[in-house]
N, C-alpha and C positions, 0 to 999 in steps of 0.2 A: 538399566534396573531390569526389563525383563528378562534376559539373557542372566542375567546373576541370580534372580527367584530361580529357573531353572536347573543351576548349577547348583546350588543349595537342596532344591529338591533330589536332584541326582545323590548327592552326597546324603543328604537322610535316608535315600533307600540303600544307600552303602552302607550306613553306620544301623542299619535295620539284621544285617546279614549277622556282621558281627555280633551282634547281640543274641543272635539267637539261642545261643550255645548255652550265654550267661540264663537269659531269660527259661529257657528250658531247667535249667540246673535250682534258681529260687523259686519256681513256684511247685517245685515237691514240699518243699517245705509251705506251708498251709496253718493259718490261724484257725481255718474254719473244720466243725466239727464233718463225722461223718454225714451227715444228712446234705451235705450245703451249704449248712448257716454256721455264725460266730457260737464258738464255744462261748460256754455256759460261765456267765458274765461279763464278758471279750467286753471290747470297744469295735464297731465297726470303722475302718477306716478310709475316708475318700482322697484322692490328689486332690490338688489344684496347681496347673500352671497356668501364671498369670504375670503380667507385668508389678513387679515392687518398685521398680526404679525405672529410669528410661523416659523418652516421648511416652510412651502408652501408660505410665504409673498408674494417671488417677482411673482409667476404668478397673485396673485392679483393686485399687481404694475405693470404685463403687462396686465392684462385686464382691469384696471382703464383708462389706458391714451388712447386704444381704444376704451371704450365708453365713453370716453369725446372728442374724436374727431368726434363718431358718434350723438350723443346728440347736436354738434356744428351744423353740416351738416344739423339734422334734422330741427332743429330750425331755423338756417337760412333761410331754404327753407320754413317755416311757420306750422313746428312741424305739429301735428296731427291733418287735418282740422281748421287750427288755434289755436290750441291748444297746449302750449308748454310743450315739454319733461323732466322730471327732475328725476334721480335717489337717490333710498335713500341704502346706504350703510350698512350693516354689519358683523363686522368682525367675521367667523367664525372657523378662523385658520385652515379651512377645515378639523376640526376632528369633527368627527360622533356628539359627544356630543352636541360640541357647535353650528351641524349646526342645531339642533333639535330645542336648544335654540334661535336661529333665525329664523326659521320656524315658529316656536309658535310667532312670536312677527312679523311678517311681514303678516302672516294668520288674528291677533288682528286688523291689520292695515285696514280699510276702503280705505284709499285711496291709497294703493296696488292695483293692476288690474295685476300684472305678476314679475316671479319671476324668475332672471339668476343664473344658480350657483348649485350646489357646483365644484369646483377645480375638485374634486375628486369621483369617484359612492361611494367610500366608506364613504364618509362624506354624498353627496347625496342620498343615497337609505335610509338610516334613517329616515332622514324626510320627505321622500316622502306620508306615509301616514299622516303624519299632512297636507302637502299640497291637497290632494285629500279630506280629511274629511274639509277642509275650501274654496273648488271649488278653488283653485289661479292655476293656472298654472305655473307648475316647469319646465323651459326650460333650462338642463342640458347640454347647447353646448358643453361641453369638456369630458364630461360622456359619456364614449366608452364599460361599460362593458354592456355587450345587456341586462344585467337584470333592468338593471333602465326603459326603456322603455318596456322589453318583459313583464318583472313582476309588473308593474307599471297600471294604469291607464290612462284614458284618458287626465290625467292632467300632465303626463311625456312624454316632449318631446325632442328629441337630433339631431342634426345635427356634431356630430360626427358619424367619424366612429368607427364600434364594435370591440372590441379587438379582438374577432373571427374572423372575417373578416381582422384584420390588422395581426395575426401571420401567419393564412393559407396564406396570399400573403407574408408574409416575408420566410416560410420556403419550399413554391415554388418558389419564386427568391433566395433564396443561394444555390437551386437545380442546377437551371439553370445555374451556374457560375460555373459548374463543381466540386461542391462542394458533397462529400460522406458524409463528418462524419462533427461531432460538437460536442462543450463540449457549456452548458447551465447555466444559472444562472436564477432565476426568482425571484421577490419580494413575501415574504410566506403573499400574505397580500388575503383573502376568496372572497374579492368584487373587486379586481382585478387582481394581479400576477398571482394566483390561474389556473383563468379559463384562464387566456392568455395563459399561457403553456400548459394547457389541449391543444388549439386549434391548438397550435403550435406541438406540439407533435402526436396530433391525422389527422395532414398535413405527419408531416413529417414519420410515418409509413406507411401511404399510398403511397406516392412518395420515398421512399429508402434511406430518409434522415435518415443516424445512427446519435444517439444521444452517444457519452460515457459514458456521466456521465450529469446530472444534477439535482443542488444543487439551494435549496430554501435560500436566504436570509434574514435578516432584514433589515427595508429601513435605520434605523434609525443607524445600526453601521456602525462605521470608522475602521476597521478590517474584511474585508471577504479574506485574504491571504487563510485561512484554505480550504475555499470550493472552491475557487480560484483552487488550489493544486487538489486538487481529480476532480473538473473538465475536466481540462485538462490531468492528466496522461493519459487518455486513448491514447493522442497524435491528439488529430481533428484538421481535418486541418482548421479550421475557430470558432469560438466563437460567442455569442447570447445571449445578453442580457435582458431580459423582465423586463423593469424595467422605472425610470423616468431618468430627466438627473443629478441629484443631484448626489444619489447613483452613477449611467452610470458612471458622472464623476473622484469620489474616486476608484471604483471599474475598469475601464480598465488601471491607474495608476499602481495598483497594480498591474493587470494581465501584465501588460508589464513588472512591478520589479520582476516578479517570470521568463522570458524570454521568454515568449509565444507571435511569431510573425507573428501570422495567421489575417486574416483579422475581425473586431470586429465588427458583427452589432449590433448595440444599439444605445443608447439614447436620444437626445430630441434637437429639436434646441431653446435652451434658453444658457442664459450667461453663469452659471457655467459651460456647458458640451463642448458649442464651444471654449472657451479661455481655457479648459484644453490640454497642447501638446499632449498629447499622446492617445488622441483622434482621433488624423488629421488620415483620411484614413477608418474611421465608415462611416458607411452604413446603412441607413434606407428608411423606403418607406411614404412619405405621402402627403397631399391633395394641400398642398401649401407650392407653390416655391418662393420665393418674387421675382427674376431677370426672373420669368414667361414671354411670351409675352403677355397671354390675358389683355385686354383693362382695365377689373375689377380689376385685380390686378396692374396694374400699376398704376390706378388711387389712389388704396389704397394707395401703396408705397410709392403715390408723395405725395398726402397728411398728410400720417404720417408723413416722413421726416421733411414735411415744419412744422407742429406743433411741431416736436421734434426734433428738426435737431444736437443733442447731442447723436440720439441713431443710434450705426454704421448698426445694421439690425431689421427687422423687417420679425416678425415669427409666425408661424401656433397660436400660444395663443391671439397675437392681434386681428389676422386676423379672429379667430374662434368668439370675443366679439362685434369684430367690424361688422360683419356680423349677429349677434345674435340680435344686438339692432335693424339693419335694418329688420327685420325680424319682428320681432314684430311688428316693426311700423304698419309695411307691415299689419298684421293679424288684429291693430287696425282699422286701417281702412277701410278694410273690414269687421269687424263683430260688430267694437264699441268699447269701450274704458274700459268698466267696466270691470269685470271676465269673464262675461257670453259675453261679445265679442268677449274679444280676444281667449279664446275657442273654438266658431266658428269661427274666424277670421284663427286660425290653419288650420281648418279641409277645409276651401276654400284657400287660397292663393296657387298660383303656380308661376312659373318663375318669383320669388323675387331676382334680382342680386345681387352677392355673387360674395367675392376675392378670394375663397376658389374655390366654383364649378364652375364659368359665370352666373349659376342658379341656385335658387335649388326650388325644387318642393318636398313635404312630401308625404311617402309612407304610405298611413294611413292606414293600416294595421299595419305597424311597428314603425309609429312615427318618423320616422326618414329617412333621404337625399334617393331619390330612386338613384339608383347607381353610389355611392359614389366611384372614382378611386383614385389610388395611383401612386406617382411618387417615381422610385429609384433615392436618391440623397448623395452626398458625402461629408464629409466635407475636404475643403481645406483651409487653412491660417485663421481660422474662421470663414469661411461661406462655403453654402451649397450650390453646384450647382448637377444641374440634369446629371444622368446616363442614358445612350440608354437600352432597354430591360426590 
């Protein structure tokens, strides 16, 4: 899988070269006025590259609900200096091949001044050269792979904490709980799982947290028992899974089925994992706690539940998309609504109100949020509650 991902990334880079000419031509036609802002009465369009179908469709649905709420709020408040905001969606399936095709379409659409997405770093990174060639800002608000920004250009930005920071924190937190040995599984993906595990292992080695065994797994598999049996053969005191919610839901159920009773560190705040009975008691670190006391959190959760009363909980995924829309609008107000103006605005905005962080200010060197913090949370009765420490 790692080799395949690299081939896809290379294909994305070659595709970028192919579209440079088209991108340059398309950019000569602009919906912007002479000042870099939208012409009078025109709509400002942002693109969304996300999964509407496929294995990650649930995330695309979560993003859309939050985007729609944020757009509604912005337009009710006058839009961007009087210009309404609208979104154009393309179904990438969060697949690297599809995300490249979506990127080509957005770059060649002169109405699009910024693109949100994709869900996964594995889908976003291959598309990055195309967005760079088209001088179109790619806001990977959910992309935690450090390489998305570190190996990207001035056109790649993210408000997500990096996997290296997250899993360094995870190793430290586990050790602080008095645990000295742990079994590990991680997604065998070159653009996310492997570098995340490497960060976890490096910190574990540094602080004396013994990894009894670490097993790479296929995220599309339905049977993890052979890997789990190996991972717990050394009798670790706890277990960590470096992956997403859907694979963690299957994995923790099978882990309990083979008799492991130690604390499970893994999963995500999303429906498939939260509703899994064997996931109860799982612990993760997160930037967003829906029942937090932060006024921005309370205001967002209240507005979200008012618009979607059937939703049981509000997660980091909705908060990420909600924040992203408001950050993009702040940048457009600051620098202008065309592609150059959006980029200029991202380089200037500070202290943008945030449902996740309170306020968002970018570290210009990394193009990520300055000094993000994680909170430990535990899953109880299908919802996550903050822990001390």
